[in-house]
N, CA, C and O atoms as a GROMACS GRO file, in nm:
protein
  420
    1MET      N    1   2.671  -0.504   2.538
    1MET     CA    2   2.672  -0.501   2.406
    1MET      C    3   2.588  -0.614   2.334
    1MET      O    4   2.521  -0.593   2.234
    2ARG      N    5   2.600  -0.734   2.397
    2ARG     CA    6   2.513  -0.854   2.336
    2ARG      C    7   2.363  -0.819   2.356
    2ARG      O    8   2.283  -0.851   2.268
    3LYS      N    9   2.324  -0.759   2.464
    3LYS     CA   10   2.179  -0.738   2.486
    3LYS      C   11   2.137  -0.632   2.384
    3LYS      O   12   2.023  -0.639   2.338
    4ALA      N   13   2.222  -0.532   2.343
    4ALA     CA   14   2.184  -0.436   2.248
    4ALA      C   15   2.151  -0.507   2.112
    4ALA      O   16   2.048  -0.483   2.049
    5ALA      N   17   2.251  -0.601   2.071
    5ALA     CA   18   2.248  -0.659   1.955
    5ALA      C   19   2.110  -0.746   1.946
    5ALA      O   20   2.047  -0.755   1.840
    6LEU      N   21   2.074  -0.801   2.053
    6LEU     CA   22   1.950  -0.889   2.056
    6LEU      C   23   1.837  -0.796   2.044
    6LEU      O   24   1.743  -0.828   1.972
    7VAL      N   25   1.837  -0.677   2.113
    7VAL     CA   26   1.712  -0.603   2.097
    7VAL      C   27   1.718  -0.538   1.953
    7VAL      O   28   1.609  -0.530   1.897
    8LEU      N   29   1.817  -0.496   1.891
    8LEU     CA   30   1.818  -0.445   1.761
    8LEU      C   31   1.757  -0.564   1.661
    8LEU      O   32   1.670  -0.540   1.577
    9ALA      N   33   1.816  -0.692   1.682
    9ALA     CA   34   1.762  -0.804   1.595
    9ALA      C   35   1.610  -0.828   1.624
    9ALA      O   36   1.541  -0.872   1.533
   10ALA      N   37   1.558  -0.803   1.738
   10ALA     CA   38   1.424  -0.823   1.758
   10ALA      C   39   1.349  -0.711   1.695
   10ALA      O   40   1.244  -0.739   1.638
   11LEU      N   41   1.392  -0.583   1.698
   11LEU     CA   42   1.333  -0.463   1.637
   11LEU      C   43   1.323  -0.490   1.480
   11LEU      O   44   1.218  -0.475   1.418
   12VAL      N   45   1.435  -0.530   1.427
   12VAL     CA   46   1.438  -0.561   1.281
   12VAL      C   47   1.333  -0.679   1.243
   12VAL      O   48   1.269  -0.678   1.138
   13ALA      N   49   1.323  -0.771   1.333
   13ALA     CA   50   1.232  -0.876   1.286
   13ALA      C   51   1.091  -0.843   1.308
   13ALA      O   52   1.004  -0.911   1.253
   14THR      N   53   1.060  -0.740   1.386
   14THR     CA   54   0.912  -0.716   1.409
   14THR      C   55   0.870  -0.583   1.342
   14THR      O   56   0.753  -0.548   1.338
   15THR      N   57   0.981  -0.504   1.284
   15THR     CA   58   0.944  -0.380   1.222
   15THR      C   59   0.946  -0.390   1.077
   15THR      O   60   1.057  -0.405   1.027
   16PRO      N   61   0.844  -0.385   0.999
   16PRO     CA   62   0.817  -0.411   0.861
   16PRO      C   63   0.916  -0.320   0.776
   16PRO      O   64   0.979  -0.370   0.683
   17ALA      N   65   0.930  -0.186   0.810
   17ALA     CA   66   1.006  -0.101   0.726
   17ALA      C   67   1.165  -0.146   0.741
   17ALA      O   68   1.245  -0.130   0.649
   18LEU      N   69   1.197  -0.201   0.864
   18LEU     CA   70   1.338  -0.246   0.868
   18LEU      C   71   1.350  -0.388   0.804
   18LEU      O   72   1.448  -0.412   0.733
   19ALA      N   73   1.257  -0.480   0.827
   19ALA     CA   74   1.254  -0.608   0.763
   19ALA      C   75   1.252  -0.616   0.627
   19ALA      O   76   1.303  -0.710   0.566
   20GLY      N   77   1.189  -0.508   0.564
   20GLY     CA   78   1.168  -0.508   0.414
   20GLY      C   79   1.049  -0.572   0.363
   20GLY      O   80   1.023  -0.570   0.243
   21LYS      N   81   0.963  -0.637   0.462
   21LYS     CA   82   0.839  -0.708   0.415
   21LYS      C   83   0.739  -0.677   0.531
   21LYS      O   84   0.772  -0.661   0.648
   22LEU      N   85   0.634  -0.673   0.490
   22LEU     CA   86   0.515  -0.664   0.594
   22LEU      C   87   0.475  -0.792   0.642
   22LEU      O   88   0.479  -0.885   0.562
   23PRO      N   89   0.436  -0.813   0.764
   23PRO     CA   90   0.392  -0.948   0.825
   23PRO      C   91   0.265  -0.993   0.738
   23PRO      O   92   0.194  -0.907   0.687
   24PRO      N   93   0.239  -1.132   0.723
   24PRO     CA   94   0.136  -1.181   0.651
   24PRO      C   95  -0.010  -1.114   0.692
   24PRO      O   96  -0.093  -1.076   0.609
   25ALA      N   97  -0.024  -1.107   0.820
   25ALA     CA   98  -0.156  -1.038   0.876
   25ALA      C   99  -0.178  -0.905   0.815
   25ALA      O  100  -0.288  -0.871   0.770
   26ARG      N  101  -0.066  -0.824   0.815
   26ARG     CA  102  -0.076  -0.690   0.766
   26ARG      C  103  -0.097  -0.694   0.601
   26ARG      O  104  -0.164  -0.609   0.543
   27GLN      N  105  -0.043  -0.784   0.546
   27GLN     CA  106  -0.061  -0.792   0.397
   27GLN      C  107  -0.208  -0.831   0.372
   27GLN      O  108  -0.268  -0.773   0.283
   28ASP      N  109  -0.272  -0.929   0.448
   28ASP     CA  110  -0.398  -0.962   0.451
   28ASP      C  111  -0.493  -0.829   0.454
   28ASP      O  112  -0.579  -0.802   0.371
   29ALA      N  113  -0.460  -0.757   0.566
   29ALA     CA  114  -0.538  -0.651   0.608
   29ALA      C  115  -0.534  -0.550   0.480
   29ALA      O  116  -0.642  -0.508   0.439
   30LEU      N  117  -0.419  -0.511   0.418
   30LEU     CA  118  -0.401  -0.435   0.313
   30LEU      C  119  -0.467  -0.473   0.188
   30LEU      O  120  -0.520  -0.388   0.116
   31GLU      N  121  -0.466  -0.602   0.158
   31GLU     CA  122  -0.512  -0.655   0.031
   31GLU      C  123  -0.675  -0.629   0.046
   31GLU      O  124  -0.742  -0.580  -0.045
   32ASN      N  125  -0.726  -0.665   0.168
   32ASN     CA  126  -0.879  -0.631   0.204
   32ASN      C  127  -0.905  -0.490   0.180
   32ASN      O  128  -1.004  -0.452   0.117
   33LEU      N  129  -0.811  -0.406   0.232
   33LEU     CA  130  -0.836  -0.261   0.214
   33LEU      C  131  -0.851  -0.212   0.073
   33LEU      O  132  -0.934  -0.126   0.042
   34VAL      N  133  -0.770  -0.268  -0.009
   34VAL     CA  134  -0.770  -0.234  -0.150
   34VAL      C  135  -0.895  -0.288  -0.222
   34VAL      O  136  -0.954  -0.222  -0.307
   35ARG      N  137  -0.931  -0.405  -0.186
   35ARG     CA  138  -1.037  -0.472  -0.252
   35ARG      C  139  -1.170  -0.407  -0.204
   35ARG      O  140  -1.265  -0.398  -0.283
   36GLN      N  141  -1.179  -0.366  -0.085
   36GLN     CA  142  -1.307  -0.320  -0.023
   36GLN      C  143  -1.321  -0.166  -0.016
   36GLN      O  144  -1.423  -0.107  -0.051
   37ASP      N  145  -1.214  -0.109   0.030
   37ASP     CA  146  -1.216   0.036   0.048
   37ASP      C  147  -1.175   0.122  -0.087
   37ASP      O  148  -1.238   0.222  -0.121
   38CYS      N  149  -1.066   0.073  -0.155
   38CYS     CA  150  -1.041   0.132  -0.283
   38CYS      C  151  -1.147   0.094  -0.382
   38CYS      O  152  -1.191   0.173  -0.466
   39GLY      N  153  -1.189  -0.039  -0.369
   39GLY     CA  154  -1.287  -0.083  -0.450
   39GLY      C  155  -1.432  -0.013  -0.449
   39GLY      O  156  -1.508  -0.026  -0.545
   40SER      N  157  -1.463   0.055  -0.347
   40SER     CA  158  -1.573   0.110  -0.328
   40SER      C  159  -1.577   0.239  -0.428
   40SER      O  160  -1.686   0.272  -0.473
   41CYS      N  161  -1.473   0.304  -0.459
   41CYS     CA  162  -1.475   0.406  -0.562
   41CYS      C  163  -1.410   0.352  -0.701
   41CYS      O  164  -1.461   0.390  -0.806
   42HIS      N  165  -1.322   0.283  -0.703
   42HIS     CA  166  -1.249   0.235  -0.812
   42HIS      C  167  -1.308   0.098  -0.882
   42HIS      O  168  -1.252   0.037  -0.973
   43GLY      N  169  -1.420   0.066  -0.828
   43GLY     CA  170  -1.492  -0.050  -0.868
   43GLY      C  171  -1.446  -0.186  -0.802
   43GLY      O  172  -1.326  -0.204  -0.784
   44MET      N  173  -1.524  -0.266  -0.770
   44MET     CA  174  -1.488  -0.385  -0.696
   44MET      C  175  -1.401  -0.477  -0.768
   44MET      O  176  -1.348  -0.567  -0.703
   45THR      N  177  -1.377  -0.467  -0.899
   45THR     CA  178  -1.277  -0.539  -0.967
   45THR      C  179  -1.168  -0.449  -1.005
   45THR      O  180  -1.077  -0.489  -1.077
   46LEU      N  181  -1.172  -0.321  -0.956
   46LEU     CA  182  -1.073  -0.212  -0.977
   46LEU      C  183  -1.068  -0.165  -1.121
   46LEU      O  184  -0.966  -0.109  -1.161
   47LYS      N  185  -1.170  -0.184  -1.200
   47LYS     CA  186  -1.177  -0.147  -1.344
   47LYS      C  187  -1.235  -0.002  -1.362
   47LYS      O  188  -1.256   0.047  -1.472
   48GLY      N  189  -1.261   0.065  -1.238
   48GLY     CA  190  -1.301   0.204  -1.246
   48GLY      C  191  -1.442   0.211  -1.206
   48GLY      O  192  -1.518   0.115  -1.215
   49GLY      N  193  -1.473   0.323  -1.164
   49GLY     CA  194  -1.615   0.370  -1.114
   49GLY      C  195  -1.609   0.516  -1.085
   49GLY      O  196  -1.592   0.593  -1.180
   50LEU      N  197  -1.621   0.561  -0.972
   50LEU     CA  198  -1.623   0.698  -0.954
   50LEU      C  199  -1.472   0.743  -0.961
   50LEU      O  200  -1.440   0.856  -0.997
   51GLY      N  201  -1.376   0.640  -0.923
   51GLY     CA  202  -1.236   0.670  -0.945
   51GLY      C  203  -1.191   0.596  -1.072
   51GLY      O  204  -1.271   0.519  -1.125
   52PRO      N  205  -1.062   0.616  -1.128
   52PRO     CA  206  -1.016   0.553  -1.243
   52PRO      C  207  -0.982   0.392  -1.223
   52PRO      O  208  -0.984   0.335  -1.114
   53ASP      N  209  -0.955   0.341  -1.329
   53ASP     CA  210  -0.927   0.195  -1.340
   53ASP      C  211  -0.780   0.190  -1.273
   53ASP      O  212  -0.687   0.258  -1.317
   54ILE      N  213  -0.768   0.111  -1.172
   54ILE     CA  214  -0.641   0.096  -1.109
   54ILE      C  215  -0.588  -0.050  -1.122
   54ILE      O  216  -0.518  -0.094  -1.031
   55ARG      N  217  -0.617  -0.130  -1.233
   55ARG     CA  218  -0.550  -0.254  -1.243
   55ARG      C  219  -0.410  -0.232  -1.300
   55ARG      O  220  -0.371  -0.126  -1.348
   56ALA      N  221  -0.337  -0.345  -1.288
   56ALA     CA  222  -0.193  -0.342  -1.318
   56ALA      C  223  -0.161  -0.307  -1.472
   56ALA      O  224  -0.063  -0.242  -1.507
   57GLU      N  225  -0.256  -0.358  -1.556
   57GLU     CA  226  -0.233  -0.312  -1.699
   57GLU      C  227  -0.256  -0.159  -1.733
   57GLU      O  228  -0.200  -0.104  -1.827
   58THR      N  229  -0.342  -0.096  -1.649
   58THR     CA  230  -0.363   0.040  -1.670
   58THR      C  231  -0.252   0.124  -1.608
   58THR      O  232  -0.221   0.234  -1.654
   59LEU      N  233  -0.192   0.066  -1.499
   59LEU     CA  234  -0.095   0.141  -1.426
   59LEU      C  235   0.043   0.106  -1.473
   59LEU      O  236   0.141   0.152  -1.415
   60ALA      N  237   0.055   0.029  -1.572
   60ALA     CA  238   0.197   0.003  -1.613
   60ALA      C  239   0.267   0.126  -1.666
   60ALA      O  240   0.214   0.208  -1.741
   61GLY      N  241   0.381   0.129  -1.626
   61GLY     CA  242   0.457   0.254  -1.647
   61GLY      C  243   0.448   0.370  -1.577
   61GLY      O  244   0.514   0.470  -1.608
   62ARG      N  245   0.364   0.366  -1.472
   62ARG     CA  246   0.342   0.466  -1.371
   62ARG      C  247   0.464   0.472  -1.271
   62ARG      O  248   0.522   0.369  -1.233
   63ASP      N  249   0.496   0.585  -1.235
   63ASP     CA  250   0.598   0.606  -1.134
   63ASP      C  251   0.545   0.546  -0.999
   63ASP      O  252   0.438   0.588  -0.954
   64PRO      N  253   0.613   0.452  -0.936
   64PRO     CA  254   0.566   0.408  -0.812
   64PRO      C  255   0.563   0.525  -0.704
   64PRO      O  256   0.465   0.531  -0.630
   65GLU      N  257   0.654   0.609  -0.693
   65GLU     CA  258   0.662   0.710  -0.603
   65GLU      C  259   0.539   0.806  -0.617
   65GLU      O  260   0.483   0.855  -0.519
   66ALA      N  261   0.501   0.829  -0.747
   66ALA     CA  262   0.383   0.932  -0.761
   66ALA      C  263   0.264   0.847  -0.707
   66ALA      O  264   0.183   0.904  -0.634
   67LEU      N  265   0.247   0.720  -0.736
   67LEU     CA  266   0.122   0.650  -0.692
   67LEU      C  267   0.120   0.640  -0.541
   67LEU      O  268   0.016   0.644  -0.476
   68LYS      N  269   0.247   0.626  -0.486
   68LYS     CA  270   0.251   0.615  -0.328
   68LYS      C  271   0.201   0.770  -0.280
   68LYS      O  272   0.124   0.780  -0.184
   69SER      N  273   0.242   0.871  -0.343
   69SER     CA  274   0.211   0.995  -0.298
   69SER      C  275   0.053   1.019  -0.304
   69SER      O  276  -0.008   1.072  -0.212
   70ILE      N  277  -0.004   0.976  -0.416
   70ILE     CA  278  -0.147   0.976  -0.434
   70ILE      C  279  -0.222   0.901  -0.325
   70ILE      O  280  -0.322   0.946  -0.268
   71ILE      N  281  -0.167   0.780  -0.298
   71ILE     CA  282  -0.235   0.694  -0.196
   71ILE      C  283  -0.231   0.766  -0.057
   71ILE      O  284  -0.330   0.778   0.016
   72LEU      N  285  -0.100   0.817  -0.027
   72LEU     CA  286  -0.086   0.870   0.106
   72LEU      C  287  -0.150   1.010   0.120
   72LEU      O  288  -0.210   1.039   0.224
   73ASP      N  289  -0.139   1.096   0.020
   73ASP     CA  290  -0.175   1.230   0.030
   73ASP      C  291  -0.313   1.284  -0.052
   73ASP      O  292  -0.350   1.401  -0.053
   74GLY      N  293  -0.375   1.179  -0.115
   74GLY     CA  294  -0.487   1.207  -0.190
   74GLY      C  295  -0.471   1.291  -0.320
   74GLY      O  296  -0.360   1.315  -0.369
   75ILE      N  297  -0.592   1.336  -0.374
   75ILE     CA  298  -0.572   1.429  -0.486
   75ILE      C  299  -0.662   1.538  -0.432
   75ILE      O  300  -0.780   1.511  -0.411
   76PRO      N  301  -0.616   1.659  -0.409
   76PRO     CA  302  -0.699   1.781  -0.383
   76PRO      C  303  -0.799   1.812  -0.478
   76PRO      O  304  -0.766   1.804  -0.596
   77GLY      N  305  -0.920   1.846  -0.450
   77GLY     CA  306  -1.027   1.882  -0.541
   77GLY      C  307  -1.096   1.764  -0.606
   77GLY      O  308  -1.181   1.785  -0.693
   78SER      N  309  -1.062   1.630  -0.567
   78SER     CA  310  -1.108   1.520  -0.618
   78SER      C  311  -1.176   1.428  -0.511
   78SER      O  312  -1.179   1.469  -0.395
   79ALA      N  313  -1.226   1.318  -0.540
   79ALA     CA  314  -1.295   1.233  -0.434
   79ALA      C  315  -1.174   1.154  -0.385
   79ALA      O  316  -1.201   1.087  -0.285
   80MET      N  317  -1.051   1.144  -0.428
   80MET     CA  318  -0.944   1.062  -0.374
   80MET      C  319  -0.897   1.122  -0.232
   80MET      O  320  -0.840   1.232  -0.231
   81PRO      N  321  -0.918   1.058  -0.120
   81PRO     CA  322  -0.884   1.114   0.003
   81PRO      C  323  -0.738   1.070   0.033
   81PRO      O  324  -0.688   0.975  -0.027
   82PRO      N  325  -0.672   1.138   0.125
   82PRO     CA  326  -0.554   1.104   0.185
   82PRO      C  327  -0.565   0.986   0.271
   82PRO      O  328  -0.655   0.987   0.356
   83TRP      N  329  -0.485   0.883   0.263
   83TRP     CA  330  -0.486   0.780   0.347
   83TRP      C  331  -0.370   0.770   0.442
   83TRP      O  332  -0.351   0.668   0.508
   84ARG      N  333  -0.292   0.876   0.449
   84ARG     CA  334  -0.171   0.893   0.535
   84ARG      C  335  -0.220   0.876   0.682
   84ARG      O  336  -0.150   0.808   0.757
   85PRO      N  337  -0.335   0.931   0.730
   85PRO     CA  338  -0.370   0.909   0.861
   85PRO      C  339  -0.386   0.759   0.910
   85PRO      O  340  -0.382   0.728   1.029
   86LEU      N  341  -0.404   0.669   0.804
   86LEU     CA  342  -0.432   0.531   0.856
   86LEU      C  343  -0.324   0.433   0.795
   86LEU      O  344  -0.322   0.314   0.828
   87LEU      N  345  -0.230   0.488   0.700
   87LEU     CA  346  -0.138   0.397   0.641
   87LEU      C  347   0.005   0.441   0.663
   87LEU      O  348   0.029   0.562   0.664
   88SER      N  349   0.100   0.354   0.679
   88SER     CA  350   0.238   0.389   0.692
   88SER      C  351   0.297   0.397   0.548
   88SER      O  352   0.233   0.353   0.453
   89GLU      N  353   0.417   0.452   0.534
   89GLU     CA  354   0.497   0.453   0.433
   89GLU      C  355   0.503   0.301   0.366
   89GLU      O  356   0.467   0.279   0.251
   90SER      N  357   0.549   0.210   0.447
   90SER     CA  358   0.564   0.080   0.411
   90SER      C  359   0.428   0.015   0.368
   90SER      O  360   0.428  -0.070   0.279
   91ASP      N  361   0.324   0.052   0.424
   91ASP     CA  362   0.184   0.009   0.386
   91ASP      C  363   0.170   0.057   0.239
   91ASP      O  364   0.128  -0.020   0.153
   92ALA      N  365   0.205   0.186   0.212
   92ALA     CA  366   0.161   0.254   0.085
   92ALA      C  367   0.251   0.186  -0.026
   92ALA      O  368   0.207   0.162  -0.138
   93ASP      N  369   0.385   0.155   0.014
   93ASP     CA  370   0.482   0.098  -0.085
   93ASP      C  371   0.419  -0.050  -0.120
   93ASP      O  372   0.422  -0.092  -0.235
   94TRP      N  373   0.365  -0.118  -0.020
   94TRP     CA  374   0.322  -0.247  -0.042
   94TRP      C  375   0.196  -0.237  -0.134
   94TRP      O  376   0.192  -0.314  -0.230
   95ILE      N  377   0.097  -0.152  -0.113
   95ILE     CA  378  -0.031  -0.135  -0.193
   95ILE      C  379   0.018  -0.093  -0.341
   95ILE      O  380  -0.036  -0.148  -0.437
   96VAL      N  381   0.123   0.008  -0.360
   96VAL     CA  382   0.172   0.024  -0.500
   96VAL      C  383   0.234  -0.100  -0.568
   96VAL      O  384   0.213  -0.120  -0.687
   97GLN      N  385   0.303  -0.175  -0.502
   97GLN     CA  386   0.351  -0.291  -0.561
   97GLN      C  387   0.244  -0.400  -0.601
   97GLN      O  388   0.248  -0.467  -0.704
   98TYR      N  389   0.139  -0.406  -0.497
   98TYR     CA  390   0.024  -0.489  -0.525
   98TYR      C  391  -0.047  -0.449  -0.655
   98TYR      O  392  -0.076  -0.531  -0.742
   99LEU      N  393  -0.076  -0.312  -0.664
   99LEU     CA  394  -0.150  -0.265  -0.781
   99LEU      C  395  -0.070  -0.275  -0.906
   99LEU      O  396  -0.127  -0.301  -1.012
  100LEU      N  397   0.056  -0.257  -0.899
  100LEU     CA  398   0.152  -0.263  -1.029
  100LEU      C  399   0.156  -0.402  -1.070
  100LEU      O  400   0.160  -0.427  -1.190
  101LYS      N  401   0.157  -0.503  -0.978
  101LYS     CA  402   0.176  -0.641  -1.011
  101LYS      C  403   0.046  -0.720  -1.036
  101LYS      O  404   0.045  -0.826  -1.098
  102GLY      N  405  -0.069  -0.659  -0.981
  102GLY     CA  406  -0.208  -0.740  -0.984
  102GLY      C  407  -0.206  -0.840  -0.890
  102GLY      O  408  -0.304  -0.915  -0.893
  103LYS      N  409  -0.114  -0.863  -0.800
  103LYS     CA  410  -0.111  -0.952  -0.711
  103LYS      C  411  -0.012  -0.923  -0.590
  103LYS      O  412   0.056  -0.821  -0.590
  104ARG      N  413  -0.007  -1.008  -0.494
  104ARG     CA  414   0.081  -0.978  -0.373
  104ARG      C  415   0.234  -0.961  -0.418
  104ARG      O  416   0.283  -1.045  -0.495
  105PRO      N  417   0.305  -0.862  -0.374
  105PRO     CA  418   0.437  -0.857  -0.402
  105PRO      C  419   0.528  -0.969  -0.342
  105PRO      O  420   0.649  -0.968  -0.365
   0.00000   0.00000   0.00000
């Protein structure tokens, strides 16, 4: 029983979805993804370009779950690709909070 508890504790400590927070290295990677990959269409300052403005003041009041869905599944018939093959649900949640707050959650 004690061994199982230790394994579960280790799993929770290393699994972002269970721990409730992504490791700093993953946050760094996601912040870079937003700035570089998202920025390639939404503008390097996220003020818009091929894609719309995705700064916090523009996204204020938007449903976080809808934004998460757009990130993960894209928008059919538009230039917005699905990122689900590359991002986890936790990654998408972090990106949504990053965009809504204009800084790291």
